[in-house]
C-alpha positions in Angstrom: 123.0 -82.6 -1.3 121.8 -80.5 -4.1 125.2 -80.0 -5.7 123.9 -77.5 -8.5 122.5 -75.4 -5.6 125.7 -75.5 -3.7 127.8 -74.7 -6.9 125.7 -71.4 -7.2 125.9 -70.5 -3.6 129.8 -70.8 -3.8 130.3 -69.2 -7.2 127.4 -66.8 -7.7 127.2 -64.5 -4.8 126.8 -60.8 -6.2 129.7 -58.4 -6.2 129.2 -56.0 -3.1 128.1 -52.4 -3.3 131.2 -49.9 -4.3 133.0 -52.6 -6.3 134.5 -51.3 -9.5 134.0 -52.7 -13.0 136.9 -51.9 -14.9 138.1 -48.3 -14.3 134.8 -46.6 -15.1 131.7 -48.2 -13.3 130.8 -48.5 -9.7 128.2 -50.9 -8.4 125.3 -49.3 -6.5 123.3 -52.6 -5.9 122.3 -55.9 -7.3 118.8 -55.7 -9.0 118.3 -58.9 -10.1 119.4 -62.6 -10.3 118.2 -64.8 -13.2 119.1 -68.3 -14.2 121.8 -67.0 -16.6 123.1 -63.7 -15.3 123.4 -61.2 -12.5 122.1 -57.7 -13.0 123.5 -54.5 -11.3 122.7 -50.9 -11.2 125.9 -48.9 -11.6 127.1 -45.4 -11.7 129.7 -44.1 -14.3 132.2 -42.4 -12.1 133.3 -40.2 -14.8 129.9 -38.9 -15.8 127.6 -39.5 -13.0 125.1 -41.3 -15.3 123.5 -44.4 -14.2 124.0 -47.6 -16.3 123.1 -51.2 -16.1 125.6 -54.1 -15.9 124.9 -57.7 -16.7 127.5 -60.4 -15.5 127.4 -63.9 -16.7 126.8 -66.0 -13.7 130.3 -67.4 -12.5 128.8 -70.9 -12.2 127.9 -70.6 -15.8 131.2 -69.1 -17.0 132.6 -72.4 -16.0 131.3 -73.8 -19.1 132.7 -72.8 -22.6 129.3 -73.0 -24.0 127.7 -70.7 -21.9 130.8 -68.3 -22.2 130.5 -68.4 -25.9 126.5 -68.0 -25.5 127.0 -64.7 -23.5 129.6 -63.3 -25.9 127.1 -64.0 -28.6 124.4 -62.0 -26.7 126.9 -59.1 -26.6 127.5 -59.2 -30.3 123.7 -59.3 -31.0 123.0 -56.3 -28.6 125.9 -54.3 -30.4 124.0 -54.6 -33.6 120.7 -53.0 -32.5 119.8 -49.6 -32.8 116.2 -48.9 -31.6 114.5 -46.2 -29.4 112.7 -49.1 -27.4 115.7 -51.1 -26.9 118.6 -49.9 -24.4 121.9 -49.4 -26.0 124.9 -51.6 -25.3 127.5 -49.0 -24.1 130.6 -51.0 -23.1 132.1 -54.6 -22.5 134.5 -55.5 -19.7 136.5 -58.7 -19.6 138.7 -59.7 -16.9 140.5 -63.0 -16.3 137.8 -64.6 -14.5 134.5 -62.5 -15.4 132.7 -60.9 -18.4 130.2 -58.1 -18.0 128.4 -55.8 -20.5 127.0 -52.4 -19.9 123.7 -51.2 -21.0 121.8 -47.9 -21.0 119.9 -47.6 -18.0 116.1 -47.1 -18.4 113.9 -45.7 -15.5 110.6 -47.6 -15.4 108.9 -50.5 -13.9 108.3 -53.8 -15.7 104.8 -55.0 -16.2 105.1 -57.9 -13.7 106.1 -55.4 -10.8 103.3 -53.0 -11.8 100.8 -55.6 -11.6 102.0 -57.5 -8.3 103.6 -54.7 -6.5 101.9 -51.6 -7.5 98.6 -53.4 -7.9 98.1 -51.6 -11.4 95.2 -52.7 -13.5 94.8 -52.1 -17.2 91.5 -52.0 -19.0 91.0 -53.9 -22.4 91.9 -50.6 -24.4 95.0 -49.9 -22.4 96.3 -53.5 -22.7 96.0 -53.3 -26.5 97.6 -49.9 -26.6 100.6 -51.5 -24.7 100.7 -54.4 -27.1 100.7 -51.9 -30.0 103.8 -50.1 -28.6 105.3 -53.5 -27.9 105.0 -54.4 -32.0 107.1 -51.6 -32.9 110.0 -53.2 -31.0 109.3 -56.5 -32.3 108.8 -55.3 -36.0 112.2 -53.7 -35.8 113.8 -57.2 -34.4 112.2 -59.3 -37.1 113.1 -56.8 -39.9 116.7 -57.6 -38.7 115.9 -61.5 -38.6 116.3 -61.3 -34.9 113.7 -63.2 -32.7 113.4 -62.4 -28.9 112.1 -65.7 -27.8 111.4 -64.4 -24.2 108.8 -61.6 -24.6 107.4 -61.9 -21.0 105.8 -59.1 -18.5 109.4 -59.0 -16.6 110.9 -58.2 -20.0 108.8 -55.2 -20.7 109.4 -51.8 -19.0 107.0 -48.9 -19.0 108.1 -45.4 -18.5 105.1 -43.1 -18.6 104.0 -43.4 -22.1 107.1 -45.1 -23.4 107.6 -48.8 -23.7 111.1 -50.6 -23.7 111.7 -54.5 -24.5 114.8 -55.9 -22.5 116.6 -59.1 -21.8 118.2 -60.6 -25.2 119.7 -63.7 -23.4 117.6 -66.1 -25.5 117.3 -63.9 -28.6 118.8 -65.3 -31.8 119.6 -64.0 -35.3 118.1 -66.5 -37.9 118.5 -66.8 -41.6 117.1 -70.0 -42.3 113.3 -69.1 -43.5 111.7 -72.2 -41.9 113.4 -71.7 -38.7 112.7 -67.9 -38.9 109.0 -68.8 -39.4 109.0 -71.0 -36.3 110.6 -68.4 -34.2 108.4 -65.6 -35.4 105.2 -67.8 -34.4 106.9 -68.2 -30.8 107.2 -64.3 -30.3 103.6 -63.9 -31.4 102.6 -66.6 -29.0 104.5 -64.7 -26.1 102.9 -61.5 -27.2 99.4 -63.2 -26.8 100.4 -64.4 -23.4 101.4 -61.0 -22.3 98.0 -59.5 -23.6 96.2 -62.1 -21.4 98.4 -61.3 -18.5 97.4 -57.6 -18.9 93.7 -58.4 -19.3 93.6 -60.5 -16.1 94.8 -57.6 -14.2 91.2 -56.1 -14.2 89.5 -59.4 -13.9 87.5 -59.5 -10.6 85.8 -63.0 -10.8 86.9 -66.0 -9.1 89.3 -68.1 -11.1 87.9 -71.6 -12.2 90.3 -74.6 -11.7 89.4 -75.7 -15.2 88.3 -72.3 -16.5 89.8 -70.6 -19.6 90.2 -67.1 -20.6 87.5 -67.6 -23.1 85.0 -68.4 -20.3 86.3 -65.9 -17.7 87.1 -62.8 -19.6 84.6 -60.4 -21.2 86.2 -59.3 -24.1 85.2 -57.5 -27.5 84.9 -60.1 -30.1 88.0 -58.6 -32.1 90.0 -58.9 -29.2 89.0 -62.6 -29.0 89.9 -63.1 -32.4 93.3 -61.5 -32.0 94.2 -63.6 -29.2 93.2 -66.7 -30.8 95.5 -66.0 -33.7 98.2 -65.1 -31.5 98.0 -68.0 -29.5 97.6 -70.4 -32.5 94.0 -71.4 -31.7 93.2 -70.2 -35.0 95.6 -69.7 -38.2 98.3 -67.6 -36.9 99.9 -64.4 -38.2 102.6 -64.4 -40.8 104.2 -60.9 -40.0 104.1 -58.1 -37.6 102.1 -55.8 -39.8 99.2 -57.9 -39.8 99.1 -58.3 -36.1 99.2 -54.2 -35.9 96.5 -54.0 -38.3 94.2 -56.1 -36.1 95.4 -54.4 -33.2 94.7 -51.0 -34.5 91.2 -52.3 -35.6 90.3 -53.7 -32.3 91.3 -50.3 -30.6 89.2 -48.5 -33.0 86.2 -50.8 -32.1 86.8 -50.3 -28.5 86.9 -46.6 -28.8 83.4 -46.8 -30.4 82.0 -48.3 -27.2 83.0 -45.3 -25.1 
């Protein structure tokens, strides 16, 4: 028997619709279950506004290390103040469970846009999304915070706005050597996200051992950008250097139209 699976099944069943969190928030539905937390869409019963609640999985809450990690995540979120990052609104502690309440952002994440909405992005559109993403990442890095989980499911698009969510793996790092390593991890993730977007408009047949260099027809500047983000060539030292190359690549693509 898989005891880990059994433990999750016993402890980690989502709270039901209509359940109250504290005296203020009513659960509308469970909208996600990750390996670490359970996400609910809720309503503030005093104002009628929609919010998002994150619950530490009860099976994780059995371990002191995981409880401390969740509290650390809340502390980090409380320090953030940026238009592309949903705000922490409240925290709720009971005898058995801990939740935090976040600002609700309407929109779809990039993964859902591609797989469920069948959205495609041109090379130019993909780069413009990355340009917006860099604004949020620049803010985090300026605060010595590194996201470490920049993936399509954690990037929300709302018309022309972009939001970066899920700070469960984010860390504030002071040590310069460690900070430099974490910075490169974020840049690598951004490169992976760019590739994900670029492949949305790929119509060829994926080769078993093919690489993006062989399969994607990209502007030379985009190729160079990706190589630096992914560490194939000497990488970037800061967000500003990435942004300069992204902006220059966008200009070159506009000249093609």
